[in-house]
Backbone as CSV, one residue per row, in Angstrom:
resi,resn,N_x,N_y,N_z,CA_x,CA_y,CA_z,C_x,C_y,C_z
1,UNK,-91.290,72.259,13.699,-89.980,71.328,13.998,-88.720,71.097,13.343
2,UNK,-87.774,70.635,13.383,-86.918,70.441,12.484,-85.866,69.586,13.399
3,UNK,-85.011,68.652,12.457,-84.526,67.579,12.914,-82.180,68.135,13.177
4,UNK,-82.046,68.108,13.854,-80.367,68.155,14.262,-79.671,66.876,13.325
5,UNK,-78.967,67.535,11.978,-78.086,66.055,11.602,-76.810,65.782,12.720
6,UNK,-77.149,65.591,13.016,-76.174,64.680,14.155,-75.448,63.524,13.831
7,UNK,-75.558,62.755,12.396,-75.113,61.846,12.097,-73.854,62.731,11.419
8,UNK,-73.642,63.784,11.305,-72.868,64.342,9.981,-71.501,64.040,10.418
9,UNK,-71.088,64.275,11.746,-70.061,64.372,12.339,-69.302,62.817,12.565
10,UNK,-70.467,62.028,13.050,-70.066,60.859,12.757,-69.267,60.375,11.550
11,UNK,-70.058,60.870,10.692,-69.469,60.213,8.897,-68.624,60.874,8.299
12,UNK,-68.176,62.210,8.841,-66.694,63.069,8.831,-65.595,62.068,9.400
13,UNK,-66.099,61.837,10.997,-64.816,61.126,11.169,-64.645,59.376,10.810
14,UNK,-65.439,58.943,10.228,-65.532,57.749,9.555,-64.163,58.055,8.065
15,UNK,-64.992,58.776,7.583,-63.699,59.516,6.551,-62.348,59.650,6.965
16,UNK,-62.668,60.609,7.769,-61.000,60.770,8.417,-60.030,59.310,8.788
17,UNK,-60.983,58.331,9.105,-59.992,57.313,9.554,-60.238,56.216,8.689
18,UNK,-61.037,56.474,7.392,-61.055,55.503,6.389,-58.967,56.555,5.721
19,UNK,-59.323,57.714,5.394,-58.074,58.126,4.845,-56.663,58.171,5.353
20,UNK,-57.481,57.993,6.622,-55.789,57.734,7.231,-55.319,56.164,7.188
21,UNK,-56.141,55.499,6.952,-56.128,53.936,7.065,-55.190,53.555,5.649
22,UNK,-55.993,54.083,4.619,-55.593,54.217,3.408,-54.144,54.619,3.422
23,UNK,-54.066,55.943,3.838,-52.636,56.257,3.917,-51.441,55.585,4.874
24,UNK,-51.862,54.613,5.529,-50.887,53.880,6.320,-51.111,52.864,5.420
25,UNK,-51.695,52.020,4.950,-51.121,51.063,3.906,-50.375,51.234,3.215
26,UNK,-50.726,52.741,2.581,-49.967,52.751,1.164,-48.335,53.211,1.345
27,UNK,-48.227,53.864,2.775,-46.893,53.567,3.319,-46.251,52.581,3.647
28,UNK,-46.997,51.502,3.583,-46.510,50.102,4.289,-46.053,49.083,2.878
29,UNK,-47.203,49.338,1.772,-46.539,48.481,0.672,-45.635,49.566,0.192
30,UNK,-45.550,50.546,-0.221,-44.107,51.308,-0.717,-42.820,50.913,0.355
31,UNK,-42.747,51.008,1.615,-42.146,50.385,2.110,-41.518,48.993,1.907
32,UNK,-42.781,48.400,1.873,-42.259,46.583,1.396,-41.669,46.446,0.188
33,UNK,-42.336,47.354,-0.790,-42.005,47.281,-2.351,-40.454,47.643,-2.053
34,UNK,-40.009,48.297,-1.174,-38.563,49.027,-1.293,-37.552,48.318,-0.443
35,UNK,-38.308,47.148,0.679,-37.358,46.252,1.056,-37.276,45.178,0.018
36,UNK,-38.292,44.791,-0.886,-38.404,43.643,-1.779,-36.996,44.192,-2.782
37,UNK,-37.239,45.393,-2.995,-36.533,45.590,-4.285,-35.132,45.772,-3.623
38,UNK,-34.603,46.027,-2.653,-33.436,45.917,-1.903,-32.724,44.521,-2.220
39,UNK,-33.914,43.306,-1.667,-33.646,42.204,-1.400,-33.319,41.519,-3.163
40,UNK,-33.931,42.118,-3.857,-33.960,41.610,-5.977,-32.270,41.750,-5.908
41,UNK,-32.173,43.429,-5.484,-30.922,44.125,-5.996,-29.652,43.087,-5.442
42,UNK,-29.790,43.056,-4.009,-28.777,42.545,-3.730,-28.524,41.187,-4.454
43,UNK,-29.891,40.228,-4.460,-29.738,38.805,-4.695,-29.030,38.924,-6.539
44,UNK,-29.323,39.765,-7.079,-28.940,39.986,-8.256,-27.419,40.362,-8.406
45,UNK,-26.885,41.099,-7.067,-25.446,41.532,-7.302,-24.637,40.035,-6.692
46,UNK,-25.411,39.473,-5.986,-24.938,38.140,-5.387,-24.616,36.836,-6.613
47,UNK,-25.638,37.157,-7.561,-25.880,36.063,-8.846,-24.352,36.679,-9.447
48,UNK,-24.466,37.744,-9.709,-23.877,38.205,-11.108,-22.192,38.148,-10.793
49,UNK,-22.062,38.436,-8.809,-20.719,38.393,-8.615,-20.223,36.690,-8.530
50,UNK,-21.149,35.767,-8.391,-20.793,34.429,-8.565,-20.401,34.150,-9.665
51,UNK,-21.187,34.828,-10.525,-21.143,34.616,-12.210,-19.349,34.761,-12.781
52,UNK,-18.788,35.902,-12.112,-18.085,36.893,-12.429,-16.693,35.592,-11.924
53,UNK,-17.010,35.840,-11.028,-15.469,34.635,-10.086,-15.661,33.401,-10.609
54,UNK,-16.689,33.046,-11.362,-16.603,31.542,-12.035,-15.802,32.085,-13.171
55,UNK,-16.330,32.725,-14.105,-15.716,33.503,-15.283,-13.945,33.602,-15.068
56,UNK,-13.823,33.849,-14.343,-12.069,34.033,-14.003,-11.690,32.844,-13.612
57,UNK,-12.080,32.085,-12.523,-11.974,30.868,-12.498,-11.878,29.834,-13.500
58,UNK,-12.726,30.098,-14.613,-12.344,29.113,-15.781,-11.443,29.440,-16.586
59,UNK,-11.399,30.301,-16.745,-10.012,31.116,-17.256,-8.624,30.765,-16.771
60,UNK,-8.677,30.691,-15.353,-7.572,29.858,-14.432,-7.333,28.817,-15.194
61,UNK,-8.376,27.796,-15.171,-8.350,26.413,-14.998,-7.832,26.305,-16.552
62,UNK,-8.374,26.896,-17.630,-8.072,26.588,-19.072,-6.690,26.829,-19.041
63,UNK,-5.839,27.822,-18.526,-4.711,28.378,-18.756,-3.840,27.317,-18.285
64,UNK,-4.404,26.602,-16.646,-3.446,25.831,-16.625,-3.401,24.417,-16.658
65,UNK,-4.563,24.019,-17.293,-4.668,22.316,-17.569,-4.234,22.395,-19.325
66,UNK,-4.137,23.461,-19.893,-3.611,23.707,-21.857,-2.322,23.798,-21.333
67,UNK,-1.389,22.620,-22.327,-0.152,22.914,-22.417,0.736,24.052,-22.661
68,UNK,1.038,24.300,-22.049,2.417,25.186,-22.814,1.636,26.876,-22.661
69,UNK,0.431,27.268,-21.706,-0.116,27.994,-22.303,-0.081,28.530,-20.290
70,UNK,-0.738,28.362,-19.776,-0.223,28.802,-18.732,0.630,28.022,-17.616
71,UNK,1.168,27.085,-17.706,2.739,26.728,-16.708,3.113,26.224,-18.177
72,UNK,4.604,27.047,-18.076,5.540,26.881,-19.394,6.873,26.237,-18.956
73,UNK,7.215,24.709,-19.062,8.062,23.907,-18.933,9.446,24.192,-18.884
74,UNK,10.681,24.081,-18.031,11.476,24.847,-18.236,12.566,23.824,-17.750
75,UNK,12.015,22.275,-17.646,12.781,21.524,-17.344,13.177,21.598,-15.544
76,UNK,13.998,21.993,-14.802,13.528,21.449,-13.591,12.771,22.603,-12.745
77,UNK,11.648,23.646,-13.457,10.901,24.047,-12.959,10.079,24.603,-14.327
78,UNK,9.116,25.182,-13.612,8.097,26.022,-14.609,7.913,27.265,-14.126
79,UNK,7.636,27.826,-15.407,7.175,29.152,-15.330,5.821,29.454,-15.855
80,UNK,5.568,30.393,-14.720,4.070,30.472,-15.341,2.880,31.791,-15.494
81,UNK,2.072,32.229,-16.221,1.734,33.680,-16.310,-0.119,33.689,-15.612
82,UNK,-0.584,32.626,-14.948,-1.457,32.582,-14.209,-1.760,33.684,-13.379
83,UNK,-0.926,33.918,-12.777,-0.963,35.255,-11.696,-1.440,36.155,-12.593
84,UNK,-1.784,36.540,-13.967,-2.305,37.917,-14.502,-3.876,37.774,-14.619
85,UNK,-4.539,36.744,-14.530,-5.940,36.963,-14.196,-6.633,36.949,-12.776
86,UNK,-5.469,36.310,-12.091,-5.584,36.676,-10.348,-5.339,37.978,-10.144
87,UNK,-4.305,38.728,-10.722,-3.845,39.925,-10.377,-5.523,40.988,-11.216
88,UNK,-5.716,41.066,-12.327,-6.729,41.816,-13.025,-8.121,41.517,-11.892
89,UNK,-8.459,40.400,-11.528,-9.655,39.817,-10.781,-9.683,40.507,-9.374
90,UNK,-8.502,40.430,-8.575,-8.078,41.321,-7.160,-8.723,43.025,-7.948
91,UNK,-8.284,43.353,-9.043,-8.335,45.096,-8.785,-9.902,45.207,-9.315
92,UNK,-10.577,44.226,-9.682,-11.794,44.560,-10.342,-13.041,43.952,-9.493
93,UNK,-12.725,43.157,-8.539,-13.760,42.725,-7.733,-12.693,42.432,-5.989
94,UNK,-11.915,42.984,-6.073,-11.491,43.060,-4.625,-10.654,42.113,-4.301
95,UNK,-10.190,42.155,-2.796,-8.822,41.232,-2.147,-9.734,40.041,-1.853
96,UNK,-11.162,40.086,-1.627,-11.645,38.933,-1.103,-11.770,37.774,-2.219
97,UNK,-12.324,38.069,-3.334,-12.402,37.200,-4.002,-11.365,36.884,-4.972
98,UNK,-9.689,38.393,-4.794,-8.603,37.903,-5.561,-8.286,36.608,-4.689
99,UNK,-8.211,36.484,-3.202,-8.153,35.530,-2.615,-8.425,34.360,-3.048
100,UNK,-9.483,34.934,-3.292,-10.411,33.272,-3.897,-9.788,31.966,-5.066
101,UNK,-9.695,33.335,-5.716,-9.134,32.156,-7.333,-7.492,32.515,-6.969
102,UNK,-6.992,33.525,-5.847,-5.254,32.985,-5.508,-5.289,31.650,-5.372
103,UNK,-6.796,31.239,-4.432,-6.333,29.962,-3.728,-6.898,29.004,-5.014
104,UNK,-7.685,29.264,-5.964,-7.712,28.168,-6.647,-6.454,27.838,-8.319
105,UNK,-5.428,29.285,-8.053,-4.166,29.093,-8.582,-3.386,28.441,-7.735
106,UNK,-3.320,28.359,-6.436,-2.464,27.058,-5.878,-3.006,25.669,-6.171
107,UNK,-4.281,25.790,-6.400,-4.636,24.405,-6.939,-4.077,23.730,-7.769
108,UNK,-4.557,24.344,-8.837,-4.123,23.973,-9.683,-2.671,23.213,-10.388
109,UNK,-1.504,24.601,-9.658,-0.523,24.104,-9.429,-0.354,22.594,-8.317
110,UNK,-0.773,22.832,-7.108,-0.982,21.517,-6.617,-1.426,20.105,-7.299
111,UNK,-2.215,20.335,-8.503,-2.929,19.463,-9.157,-1.852,18.906,-9.921
112,UNK,-1.228,19.791,-11.146,-0.413,19.947,-12.034,1.105,19.038,-11.491
113,UNK,1.527,19.562,-9.990,2.552,18.917,-9.741,2.827,17.656,-9.045
114,UNK,1.527,17.435,-8.876,0.820,15.793,-8.527,0.667,14.821,-9.617
115,UNK,0.000,15.314,-10.465,-0.377,14.302,-11.818,0.833,14.679,-12.786
116,UNK,1.628,15.599,-12.966,2.534,15.800,-14.280,3.892,16.537,-13.563
117,UNK,4.469,15.725,-12.810,5.580,16.370,-11.410,6.916,16.561,-12.874
118,UNK,7.627,17.508,-12.069,8.910,17.958,-12.959,10.115,17.316,-11.747
119,UNK,11.096,17.897,-11.520,12.253,16.962,-10.372,11.590,17.840,-9.187
120,UNK,11.031,18.908,-8.928,10.857,19.356,-8.210,9.502,20.016,-7.126
121,UNK,8.843,19.199,-8.215,7.582,19.134,-7.987,7.090,18.844,-6.290
122,UNK,8.704,18.144,-5.982,7.787,17.715,-4.211,7.839,18.876,-3.103
123,UNK,8.221,20.060,-3.912,8.348,21.510,-3.001,6.570,22.064,-3.510
124,UNK,6.147,21.199,-4.304,4.755,22.121,-4.009,3.262,21.252,-3.808
125,UNK,3.775,19.389,-3.862,3.091,18.701,-3.209,3.692,17.440,-2.439
126,UNK,2.846,17.307,-1.393,2.982,15.984,-0.391,3.324,14.702,-1.152
127,UNK,2.498,14.508,-2.335,2.094,13.397,-3.104,3.089,12.776,-4.136
128,UNK,4.229,13.336,-4.031,5.142,13.248,-4.777,7.156,13.004,-3.949
129,UNK,7.370,12.108,-4.814,8.877,12.079,-4.376,9.479,11.681,-5.393
130,UNK,11.175,12.124,-4.684,12.240,11.281,-5.611,13.474,11.294,-4.884
131,UNK,13.180,10.446,-5.067,14.371,9.120,-4.198,14.128,9.569,-2.493
132,UNK,14.784,9.592,-1.919,14.172,9.914,-0.488,13.785,10.963,-0.406
133,UNK,13.480,11.806,-0.809,13.256,13.271,-0.661,11.649,13.079,-1.145
134,UNK,10.813,13.658,-0.186,9.763,14.032,-0.293,8.828,15.480,-0.159
135,UNK,7.350,15.626,-0.020,7.089,16.958,0.147,6.342,16.799,1.414
136,UNK,5.655,17.383,2.097,5.211,17.789,3.372,3.936,18.900,3.407
137,UNK,4.520,19.515,4.784,3.274,20.438,4.906,4.356,21.551,4.316
138,UNK,5.427,21.738,4.655,5.816,22.695,3.652,5.155,22.971,2.161
139,UNK,5.691,22.121,1.696,4.945,21.995,0.231,3.292,22.788,0.015
140,UNK,2.539,22.238,1.247,1.040,22.854,0.978,1.046,24.170,1.191
141,UNK,2.352,24.945,2.366,2.303,25.758,2.592,2.888,26.991,1.145
142,UNK,3.809,26.294,0.508,4.438,26.709,-0.525,3.341,27.044,-2.404
143,UNK,3.109,25.899,-1.909,1.924,25.842,-3.081,0.735,27.061,-2.641
144,UNK,0.395,27.299,-2.065,-1.101,27.636,-1.758,-0.716,29.320,-0.915
145,UNK,0.375,29.174,0.175,0.087,30.902,0.694,0.288,31.756,-0.460
146,UNK,1.408,32.297,-1.278,1.995,32.855,-2.273,0.990,33.010,-3.253
147,UNK,0.397,32.153,-3.317,-0.800,32.364,-4.573,-1.913,33.024,-4.107
148,UNK,-2.372,32.699,-2.615,-3.758,33.406,-2.079,-3.079,34.982,-2.005
149,UNK,-1.740,35.586,-1.939,-1.169,36.619,-1.529,-1.388,37.265,-3.053
150,UNK,-1.259,36.411,-4.274,-1.190,37.120,-5.076,-2.387,37.883,-5.318
151,UNK,-3.848,37.284,-4.885,-4.557,38.072,-5.353,-5.079,39.365,-4.057
152,UNK,-4.460,39.588,-3.730,-4.490,40.544,-2.547,-3.251,41.415,-2.588
153,UNK,-2.433,41.752,-2.630,-1.044,42.531,-2.571,-1.383,43.286,-3.611
154,UNK,-1.629,43.039,-4.831,-1.708,44.002,-6.203,-2.934,44.884,-5.314
155,UNK,-4.146,44.719,-5.242,-5.475,45.476,-5.005,-4.799,46.858,-4.307
156,UNK,-4.030,46.189,-3.089,-3.873,47.223,-2.100,-2.433,48.607,-2.652
157,UNK,-1.225,47.628,-3.409,-0.645,48.166,-4.154,-1.497,49.258,-4.896
158,UNK,-2.124,48.971,-5.761,-3.028,50.015,-6.934,-3.619,50.949,-5.955
159,UNK,-4.540,50.810,-4.442,-4.721,51.576,-3.887,-4.185,52.696,-3.616
160,UNK,-3.059,52.106,-3.078,-1.601,53.190,-2.646,-1.207,54.284,-3.549
161,UNK,-1.396,53.502,-4.748,-0.440,54.461,-5.686,-1.752,55.300,-5.948
162,UNK,-2.846,55.245,-6.124,-3.996,56.007,-6.305,-4.163,56.964,-5.250
163,UNK,-4.039,56.954,-3.689,-4.127,58.021,-3.016,-2.862,58.691,-3.236
164,UNK,-1.883,58.282,-3.304,-0.537,59.153,-3.405,-0.574,59.987,-4.915
165,UNK,-1.080,59.363,-5.604,-1.370,60.333,-7.009,-2.825,60.483,-7.770
166,UNK,-3.493,61.301,-6.206,-5.360,61.212,-6.462,-5.313,62.349,-7.414
167,UNK,-4.591,63.185,-7.348,-4.977,64.432,-7.655,-4.629,64.767,-9.329
168,UNK,-4.037,63.669,-9.588,-3.324,63.803,-11.038,-3.778,62.603,-11.552
169,UNK,-4.686,61.550,-11.088,-5.575,60.757,-11.629,-6.878,61.702,-12.059
170,UNK,-7.417,62.196,-11.122,-8.307,62.830,-11.176,-8.580,63.473,-12.707
171,UNK,-7.209,64.446,-12.817,-7.237,65.416,-13.791,-7.360,64.370,-15.247
172,UNK,-7.284,62.777,-15.040,-7.053,62.307,-16.288,-8.481,61.525,-16.616
173,UNK,-8.113,60.248,-16.865,-9.072,59.165,-16.919,-9.894,58.607,-15.525
174,UNK,-9.225,59.101,-14.547,-9.574,58.075,-13.104,-8.644,56.953,-13.284
175,UNK,-7.982,56.182,-14.053,-7.223,55.276,-13.738,-5.651,55.532,-13.634
176,UNK,-5.347,54.928,-12.982,-3.894,55.089,-12.582,-2.808,54.297,-13.875
177,UNK,-1.847,54.393,-14.564,-1.560,53.594,-15.178,-0.376,53.190,-14.632
178,UNK,0.517,53.970,-13.859,1.322,53.342,-13.018,1.174,52.561,-11.991
179,UNK,-0.156,52.593,-11.251,-0.846,51.864,-10.418,-0.934,50.908,-10.998
180,UNK,-1.586,50.655,-12.185,-1.467,48.886,-12.599,-0.596,48.342,-12.999
181,UNK,0.527,48.998,-13.268,2.144,48.428,-13.837,2.450,47.680,-12.250
182,UNK,2.378,48.565,-11.478,2.951,48.065,-9.873,2.415,47.320,-9.832
183,UNK,0.882,47.324,-9.830,0.177,45.781,-8.897,0.418,44.699,-10.016
184,UNK,0.729,45.074,-11.242,0.727,43.797,-11.900,2.098,43.281,-11.717
185,UNK,3.438,43.832,-11.199,4.539,43.824,-10.738,4.818,43.009,-9.333
186,UNK,4.218,43.396,-8.793,4.199,43.158,-7.641,3.274,41.783,-7.054
187,UNK,2.241,41.836,-8.012,1.793,40.036,-8.089,2.365,39.356,-8.226
188,UNK,3.271,39.733,-9.426,4.455,38.431,-9.744,5.147,38.140,-9.110
189,UNK,5.857,39.559,-8.477,7.316,39.308,-7.385,6.759,38.654,-6.122
190,UNK,5.512,38.599,-5.303,5.030,37.848,-4.321,4.995,36.765,-4.678
191,UNK,4.730,36.101,-5.769,4.383,34.652,-5.826,6.056,34.270,-6.342
192,UNK,6.683,34.880,-6.768,8.084,34.141,-7.140,9.171,34.483,-5.841
193,UNK,9.260,35.354,-5.555,10.075,35.739,-4.266,9.364,35.199,-2.854
194,UNK,8.264,34.844,-2.847,7.625,34.176,-1.483,7.803,32.537,-1.627
195,UNK,7.801,32.244,-3.230,7.756,30.516,-3.328,8.873,30.602,-3.115
196,UNK,9.674,31.086,-3.756,11.377,30.644,-3.920,12.163,30.811,-2.366
197,UNK,11.530,31.973,-1.494,12.321,31.947,-0.132,11.625,30.975,0.710
198,UNK,10.593,30.373,0.456,10.045,29.115,1.069,10.334,28.149,0.834
199,UNK,11.090,27.940,-0.199,11.600,26.822,-0.765,13.116,26.570,0.253
200,UNK,13.517,27.637,0.183,14.974,27.866,1.060,14.789,27.585,2.459
201,UNK,13.641,28.231,2.699,13.002,27.414,3.723,12.932,25.802,4.619
202,UNK,12.029,25.259,3.380,11.585,24.195,3.906,12.266,23.238,3.099
203,UNK,12.964,23.227,2.500,13.739,22.388,1.569,15.093,22.515,1.001
204,UNK,16.116,23.371,1.630,16.919,24.070,0.527,17.877,22.858,0.604
205,UNK,18.459,21.736,1.415,19.219,20.621,1.204,18.462,19.266,0.075
206,UNK,17.006,19.357,0.193,16.146,18.554,-0.687,16.201,19.163,-2.694
207,UNK,15.985,20.720,-2.566,16.067,21.127,-3.335,17.483,21.648,-4.272
208,UNK,18.402,21.478,-3.243,19.909,21.846,-3.685,20.215,20.220,-4.299
209,UNK,19.908,19.250,-3.959,20.145,17.409,-4.190,19.131,17.189,-5.806
210,UNK,18.073,17.911,-5.843,17.491,18.149,-7.021,18.040,19.117,-8.180
211,UNK,18.712,19.325,-7.696,19.279,20.368,-8.898,20.721,20.033,-9.047
212,UNK,21.076,19.220,-7.961,22.222,18.995,-8.642,23.579,20.257,-8.216
213,UNK,23.211,20.865,-6.886,23.801,22.196,-6.377,24.162,21.752,-5.187
214,UNK,25.590,22.327,-4.530,25.605,22.278,-3.202,25.313,23.047,-2.133
215,UNK,24.634,22.206,-1.282,23.498,23.290,-0.228,24.190,24.065,0.417
216,UNK,25.452,24.796,0.333,26.017,26.215,0.160,25.747,27.114,-0.470
217,UNK,25.542,26.275,-2.294,25.008,27.389,-3.238,23.992,27.361,-3.434
218,UNK,22.842,26.700,-2.797,21.629,26.865,-3.070,20.600,27.723,-3.400
219,UNK,21.295,28.972,-2.158,20.720,30.378,-2.153,20.715,30.955,-3.556
220,UNK,22.242,31.196,-4.214,22.808,31.426,-4.892,21.885,31.069,-6.024
221,UNK,21.783,29.892,-6.304,20.846,29.258,-7.293,19.407,29.573,-7.498
222,UNK,18.590,29.642,-6.125,17.685,30.387,-6.529,17.614,31.556,-6.791
223,UNK,18.458,32.562,-6.619,18.497,34.164,-7.313,18.355,33.734,-8.418
224,UNK,19.266,32.787,-8.888,19.532,32.609,-10.673,17.837,32.575,-10.932
225,UNK,17.144,31.298,-10.661,16.055,31.432,-10.760,14.675,32.043,-10.643
226,UNK,14.977,32.811,-9.533,14.363,34.795,-9.667,14.539,35.481,-11.121
227,UNK,15.926,35.670,-11.113,16.533,36.452,-12.199,15.755,35.840,-13.643
228,UNK,16.173,34.649,-13.767,15.235,34.264,-15.076,14.494,33.710,-15.214
229,UNK,13.287,33.847,-14.279,11.753,32.914,-14.204,10.885,34.408,-13.421
230,UNK,11.869,35.297,-12.354,10.766,36.269,-11.600,10.456,37.370,-12.402
231,UNK,12.056,37.311,-12.810,11.779,39.187,-13.526,10.762,39.265,-15.171
232,UNK,11.336,38.306,-15.913,10.638,38.177,-17.014,9.087,37.905,-16.707
233,UNK,8.508,37.230,-15.656,7.005,37.148,-15.438,6.658,38.797,-14.801
234,UNK,7.265,39.288,-13.854,7.084,39.909,-13.440,6.786,41.352,-14.499
235,UNK,7.542,41.237,-15.519,7.587,42.520,-16.536,6.435,42.353,-17.460
236,UNK,5.805,40.865,-18.105,4.986,40.419,-18.712,3.692,40.866,-17.964
237,UNK,3.441,40.761,-16.408,2.371,40.546,-15.631,2.370,42.369,-15.813
238,UNK,3.310,43.293,-15.818,2.595,44.377,-15.591,2.396,45.258,-16.767
239,UNK,2.541,44.593,-17.963,2.145,45.461,-19.094,0.884,44.671,-19.379
240,UNK,0.996,43.403,-18.785,-0.819,42.452,-19.394,-1.496,43.362,-18.189
241,UNK,-1.384,43.704,-17.516,-2.260,44.454,-15.847,-2.366,45.886,-16.576
242,UNK,-1.926,46.702,-17.825,-1.851,47.968,-17.597,-2.825,47.371,-18.861
243,UNK,-2.381,47.235,-19.793,-3.306,46.834,-20.829,-4.736,46.354,-21.045
244,UNK,-4.834,45.448,-19.891,-5.917,44.784,-19.546,-6.495,46.075,-18.871
245,UNK,-5.834,46.271,-17.499,-7.013,46.962,-16.467,-7.094,48.634,-17.174
246,UNK,-6.589,49.168,-17.699,-6.728,50.424,-18.661,-8.456,50.110,-19.122
247,UNK,-8.942,48.993,-19.892,-9.755,48.702,-20.570,-11.053,48.539,-19.504
248,UNK,-10.796,47.496,-18.467,-11.979,47.094,-17.621,-12.046,48.221,-16.181
249,UNK,-11.128,48.715,-16.218,-11.589,49.365,-14.807,-12.322,50.790,-15.143
250,UNK,-12.389,51.013,-16.632,-13.018,52.180,-16.898,-14.408,52.291,-16.387
251,UNK,-14.770,53.584,-15.871,-16.223,53.345,-15.004,-17.427,52.612,-15.672
252,UNK,-17.453,53.194,-16.884,-18.682,52.504,-17.898,-18.724,51.070,-18.166
253,UNK,-17.533,50.401,-18.291,-17.272,49.595,-18.312,-17.602,48.626,-17.572
254,UNK,-17.344,49.019,-15.950,-17.247,48.350,-15.231,-18.800,48.297,-14.791
255,UNK,-19.389,49.364,-15.025,-21.075,49.717,-14.597,-21.899,48.540,-15.623
256,UNK,-21.378,48.191,-16.756,-22.044,47.684,-18.621,-21.828,45.959,-17.364
257,UNK,-20.367,46.033,-17.020,-20.156,43.962,-16.726,-20.468,43.892,-15.243
258,UNK,-21.040,45.191,-14.195,-21.980,44.636,-13.414,-20.693,44.663,-11.815
259,UNK,-19.231,45.133,-12.240,-18.365,44.525,-11.488,-18.136,45.755,-10.508
260,UNK,-17.654,45.152,-9.303,-18.018,46.296,-7.989,-17.238,45.151,-6.923
261,UNK,-16.042,46.115,-6.605,-14.712,45.351,-5.916,-15.573,46.020,-4.222
262,UNK,-14.456,44.959,-3.497,-15.046,45.498,-1.881,-15.443,46.539,-1.106
263,UNK,-13.953,47.620,-1.549,-13.755,48.267,-0.873,-14.817,49.601,-1.674
264,UNK,-14.488,49.596,-3.100,-14.770,50.715,-4.207,-13.797,51.727,-4.753
265,UNK,-14.158,51.861,-5.951,-12.868,52.611,-6.220,-13.456,53.538,-7.868
């Protein structure tokens, strides 16, 4: 007499089922960890991004509300270098965040011209008037639209130069000096040219009266302001963008600071 070990097959099947279950559990755990890691990584990047925008925003506000630093009074108007951090931010973080900081630039101009006006502040704020002349919707457009574009145009100018000179740039440091200069100059000129030409569109007569020039000669006067203010601002912006950009756009520096723009380069 002997017994047939009929229970062995069941034991082996149970062991295989147990192993399969453990394997599936481990896979699910790994998948869950990867998802959680991705969420945490995205959260860290989002927080870092907000901190970076806040830092540039603080720089803009300090420059804007420190006398003779961001806005330099010239009697009939103000020169500015606040577009420089907006341009740098655009290159480092992309046009979306650049546009947001450009809006902040416009907001500081709006506040400055409302609280501390010059004779031509009506072109930047609807809340200031001189004689029978006051600002309006055109003032808001002039104050914000060019400044928002300051945070957008330099990025694409730099990208274009990088694309046109990609072979040369690859052989060097990966940073285009010509692109940085042109990005800085384009950002400054977008601000000056749009502001002054929109003034001509919306307020030519009032602007002529405020500056005591004939209406027929107001565009000549505007061109002189572009030459006196706009050209030096563009030169300064080009130089500063080159000097600052060559440091901050280095790959190892961007990685350490956690800087990443919208498209990536």
